[in-house]
C-alpha positions in Angstrom: -54.9 -104.8 0.5 -53.7 -108.3 1.3 -52.9 -109.9 4.8 -50.3 -112.5 5.1 -51.8 -115.5 7.2 -49.1 -117.9 7.0 -46.8 -120.1 4.9 -47.0 -118.6 1.3 -50.6 -117.4 1.5 -52.0 -113.9 1.7 -55.7 -113.1 1.2 -57.4 -110.0 0.4 -58.7 -108.3 3.6 -62.2 -107.8 1.9 -62.7 -111.4 1.4 -62.3 -112.3 5.1 -65.8 -113.0 6.6 -64.4 -114.0 10.0 -61.3 -115.3 12.0 -62.0 -117.9 14.8 -59.4 -119.0 17.4 -58.7 -122.6 16.9 -59.1 -123.8 20.4 -62.0 -126.3 20.3 -61.0 -127.0 16.7 -63.7 -128.3 14.1 -66.0 -129.5 16.8 -69.7 -129.0 16.7 -69.4 -126.3 19.3 -67.0 -124.3 17.3 -68.4 -121.6 14.9 -65.9 -123.0 12.2 -68.4 -126.0 11.9 -70.9 -123.8 10.0 -68.3 -123.5 7.2 -67.8 -127.1 6.2 -69.0 -126.7 2.6 -66.0 -124.5 1.7 -62.6 -125.6 0.7 -60.3 -126.2 3.6 -56.5 -125.6 3.5 -54.4 -126.3 6.4 -51.0 -124.4 6.1 -49.7 -126.1 9.1 -50.2 -129.5 11.0 -53.6 -129.6 12.6 -52.1 -129.4 16.0 -50.3 -126.3 15.2 -53.3 -124.3 13.9 -53.9 -121.4 16.0 -56.7 -119.5 13.9 -59.2 -120.5 11.3 -59.5 -117.7 8.6 -62.9 -117.9 6.9 -63.0 -116.1 3.6 -65.7 -115.9 0.8 -64.6 -119.3 -0.8 -62.0 -121.2 1.6 -61.4 -121.8 5.2 -57.7 -121.4 6.1 -55.9 -123.1 9.0 -53.2 -120.7 10.1 -50.2 -121.2 12.4 -50.5 -117.4 13.3 -52.4 -116.3 16.3 -55.5 -114.2 15.9 -54.1 -111.5 17.8 -51.2 -111.1 15.3 -53.5 -111.3 12.3 -55.9 -108.5 13.8 -52.7 -106.3 14.6 -51.6 -106.8 10.9 -54.9 -105.6 9.7 -55.2 -102.7 12.2 -51.8 -101.6 11.1 -53.1 -101.5 7.5 -56.1 -99.5 8.3 -54.0 -97.1 10.4 -51.8 -96.4 7.5 -54.6 -95.6 5.0 -56.3 -93.4 7.3 -53.5 -91.0 7.6 
């Protein structure tokens, strides 16, 4: 299953490693700093990024909040558990 993370991009749920709140940005204190070797795709201007979505091969800067992304994933899992 795929989750829409913003703009025209959807990623497979299975490929998501972590999602990090963008507060603190790409500073050395942020956990996103450890993923610098992956390709980076910003779907919105830097100041509008709310969540970094780290996948197997890419880091996405999403304008969608982490709460909304988690709700989308939770809704998917609640449907398949029926």
